[in-house]
C-alpha positions as a printed NumPy array, in Angstrom:
array([[ -5.161,  -9.209,  15.158],
       [ -8.461,  -7.992,  16.514],
       [-10.645,  -5.812,  14.35 ],
       [-10.791,  -3.003,  16.874],
       [ -6.996,  -2.907,  17.199],
       [ -6.275,  -2.384,  13.516],
       [ -4.631,   0.944,  12.837],
       [ -5.287,   2.39 ,  16.255],
       [ -2.078,   4.4  ,  15.902],
       [ -2.616,   8.128,  15.942],
       [ -0.129,  10.82 ,  15.061],
       [  1.105,  12.847,  18.006],
       [  3.316,  15.643,  16.725],
       [  5.046,  17.277,  13.809],
       [  8.387,  15.88 ,  12.701],
       [ 11.669,  17.351,  11.489],
       [ 12.262,  18.338,   7.885],
       [ 15.022,  15.71 ,   7.767],
       [ 12.631,  12.939,   8.772],
       [ 10.039,  14.113,   6.243],
       [ 12.701,  14.018,   3.528],
       [ 13.822,  10.54 ,   4.596],
       [ 10.241,   9.235,   4.451],
       [  9.611,  10.863,   1.075],
       [ 12.75 ,   9.269,  -0.361],
       [ 11.649,   5.849,   0.947],
       [  8.225,   6.284,  -0.697],
       [  9.768,   7.397,  -3.997],
       [ 12.18 ,   4.452,  -3.994],
       [  9.3  ,   2.109,  -3.191],
       [  7.259,   3.232,  -6.219],
       [ 10.335,   3.062,  -8.461],
       [ 10.751,  -0.577,  -7.439],
       [  7.074,  -1.187,  -8.221],
       [  7.278,   0.563, -11.606],
       [ 10.394,  -1.458, -12.477],
       [  8.793,  -4.716, -11.223],
       [ 11.564,  -5.214,  -8.679],
       [  9.185,  -6.846,  -6.241],
       [ 11.827,  -8.561,  -4.082],
       [ 13.526,  -5.208,  -3.482],
       [ 10.076,  -3.796,  -2.662],
       [  9.36 ,  -6.484,  -0.046],
       [ 12.876,  -5.995,   1.376],
       [ 11.594,  -2.55 ,   2.404],
       [  9.071,  -4.234,   4.745],
       [  9.227,  -5.521,   8.297],
       [  8.831,  -9.282,   8.843],
       [  5.433,  -8.623,  10.483],
       [  4.111,  -6.296,   7.746],
       [  0.368,  -6.125,   7.136],
       [ -0.742,  -4.974,   3.672],
       [ -4.473,  -4.265,   3.662],
       [ -6.846,  -2.932,   1.02 ],
       [-10.485,  -3.326,   2.044],
       [-13.362,  -3.326,  -0.387],
       [-15.487,  -0.271,   0.352],
       [-19.228,  -0.178,  -0.314],
       [-21.25 ,   2.932,  -1.025],
       [-23.133,   3.679,   2.179],
       [-25.456,   6.385,   3.415],
       [-23.812,   8.747,   5.894],
       [-26.006,   7.486,   8.736],
       [-24.442,   4.015,   8.39 ],
       [-21.433,   4.189,  10.729],
       [-20.076,   0.715,   9.907],
       [-16.263,   0.82 ,   9.978],
       [-15.418,  -0.497,   6.522],
       [-11.845,   0.804,   6.525],
       [-10.495,  -1.111,   9.509],
       [-12.686,  -4.215,   9.708],
       [-10.416,  -7.153,   8.907],
       [-13.369,  -9.546,   8.711],
       [-14.826,  -7.803,   5.632],
       [-13.969,  -8.429,   1.982],
       [-10.538,  -7.137,   1.059],
       [ -8.575,  -7.018,  -2.186],
       [ -5.415,  -7.434,  -0.104],
       [ -5.166,  -8.658,   3.462],
       [ -1.627,  -9.995,   3.285],
       [  1.433, -10.524,   5.414],
       [  4.981, -10.808,   4.055],
       [  4.647, -14.523,   3.281],
       [  1.431, -13.979,   1.301],
       [  2.964, -11.089,  -0.654],
       [  5.904, -13.393,  -1.397],
       [  3.544, -16.043,  -2.801],
       [  1.945, -13.455,  -5.095],
       [  5.417, -12.469,  -6.325],
       [  6.424, -16.137,  -6.748],
       [  3.453, -16.561,  -9.09 ],
       [  4.476, -13.537, -11.151],
       [  8.042, -14.855, -11.409],
       [  6.957, -18.236, -12.827],
       [  6.499, -16.667, -16.244],
       [  3.128, -18.378, -16.568],
       [  0.948, -15.604, -15.136],
       [ -1.223, -14.931, -18.208],
       [ -2.083, -11.418, -17.071],
       [  1.604, -10.441, -17.14 ],
       [  2.586, -11.789, -20.538],
       [  3.219,  -9.439, -22.217],
       [  4.226,  -7.33 , -19.239],
       [  2.056,  -4.559, -17.843],
       [  3.508,  -1.05 , -17.828],
       [  3.076,   0.884, -14.568],
       [  3.532,   4.418, -13.343],
       [  2.989,   5.196,  -9.655],
       [  2.668,   8.783,  -8.476],
       [  2.744,   9.582,  -4.746],
       [  1.631,  12.931,  -3.339],
       [  0.259,  14.728,  -0.281],
       [  2.799,  13.033,   1.974],
       [  2.244,  13.812,   5.631],
       [  4.423,  12.426,   8.431],
       [  3.625,  12.308,  12.167],
       [  5.308,  10.78 ,  15.179],
       [  3.619,   8.082,  17.249],
       [  3.938,   6.987,  20.869],
       [  6.72 ,   4.66 ,  19.717],
       [  9.902,   6.655,  18.925],
       [ 10.903,   4.061,  16.279],
       [  7.662,   4.44 ,  14.3  ],
       [  6.11 ,   7.15 ,  12.164],
       [  2.643,   7.441,  10.736],
       [  2.598,   8.39 ,   7.049],
       [ -0.397,   9.536,   5.042],
       [ -0.226,   9.809,   1.249],
       [ -2.301,   9.84 ,  -1.9  ],
       [ -1.494,   7.86 ,  -5.024],
       [ -2.305,   7.602,  -8.685],
       [ -1.371,   4.386, -10.451],
       [ -1.576,   4.206, -14.221],
       [ -1.213,   0.849, -15.881],
       [ -1.337,  -0.2  , -19.502],
       [ -1.419,  -3.698, -20.903],
       [ -1.556,  -4.89 , -24.495],
       [ -2.702,  -2.21 , -26.924],
       [ -5.823,  -0.841, -25.263],
       [ -6.139,  -2.036, -21.666],
       [ -5.73 ,   0.959, -19.376],
       [ -6.477,   1.486, -15.716],
       [ -6.129,   4.58 , -13.593],
       [ -6.381,   3.814,  -9.893],
       [ -6.554,   6.642,  -7.385],
       [ -6.608,   6.432,  -3.627],
       [ -5.092,   7.164,  -0.263],
       [ -2.848,   5.27 ,   2.108],
       [ -2.17 ,   5.235,   5.809],
       [  1.176,   3.634,   6.652],
       [  3.168,   2.785,   9.715],
       [  6.927,   2.852,   9.051],
       [  9.266,   1.39 ,  11.682],
       [ 12.988,   1.966,  12.053],
       [ 14.865,  -1.355,  12.115],
       [ 18.669,  -1.414,  12.15 ],
       [ 18.633,   2.298,  11.333],
       [ 16.407,   1.942,   8.246],
       [ 12.725,   2.824,   7.892],
       [ 10.665,  -0.207,   6.852],
       [  6.977,  -0.539,   6.082],
       [  5.172,  -2.252,   8.97 ],
       [  1.546,  -1.597,   8.076],
       [ -0.364,  -0.177,   5.122],
       [ -4.061,   0.479,   4.642],
       [ -4.997,   1.353,   1.056],
       [ -8.313,   2.961,   0.153],
       [ -9.268,   3.066,  -3.516],
       [-11.574,   5.909,  -4.488],
       [-13.336,   3.835,  -7.146],
       [-16.603,   2.366,  -5.936],
       [-16.546,  -0.434,  -8.507],
       [-13.208,  -1.852,  -9.554],
       [-13.469,  -2.48 , -13.3  ],
       [ -9.896,  -3.684, -13.797],
       [ -9.546,  -7.13 , -15.32 ],
       [ -7.088,  -8.177, -12.604],
       [ -5.367,  -6.926,  -9.455],
       [ -1.739,  -7.453, -10.458],
       [ -0.83 ,  -4.074,  -9.022],
       [  0.547,  -2.898,  -5.692],
       [  0.093,   0.486,  -4.086]])
């Protein structure tokens, strides 16, 4: 995938209330699966060609117009396809992932959901904000806040995640690990 082609999709029009509700319900179900650590059900909500991308963003002066959000050649916390996400989940399921024993407690909150059509009638562009709280052991806490830009595609009548770009609002990630999905 070329750098310039990443997330070129632009919204074209407003959508029906029914479609907005359908998208919202998919997003709510997705975060429930994440909170409950049902990662296989979560990845079942994705297309086979999904791209899950969370670039590392540097603090830059406004005059620096470098595209940090869409440049696939830059450092990224996640730059995964379905197979790579599956390998991350395989590791968690071994029971030997030290950072998940004892288990982390999660709470995902999704808000500011905005849905637009695209040039493809089977795809919708979805913008949202998130807050993820996680707690591990007695005192380890993280609050991660950010925004997402998704492309959801209808396959066999069901909306599935085809592309996600995640932007954390923290400049420096102070979490001890990245065993969290957004």
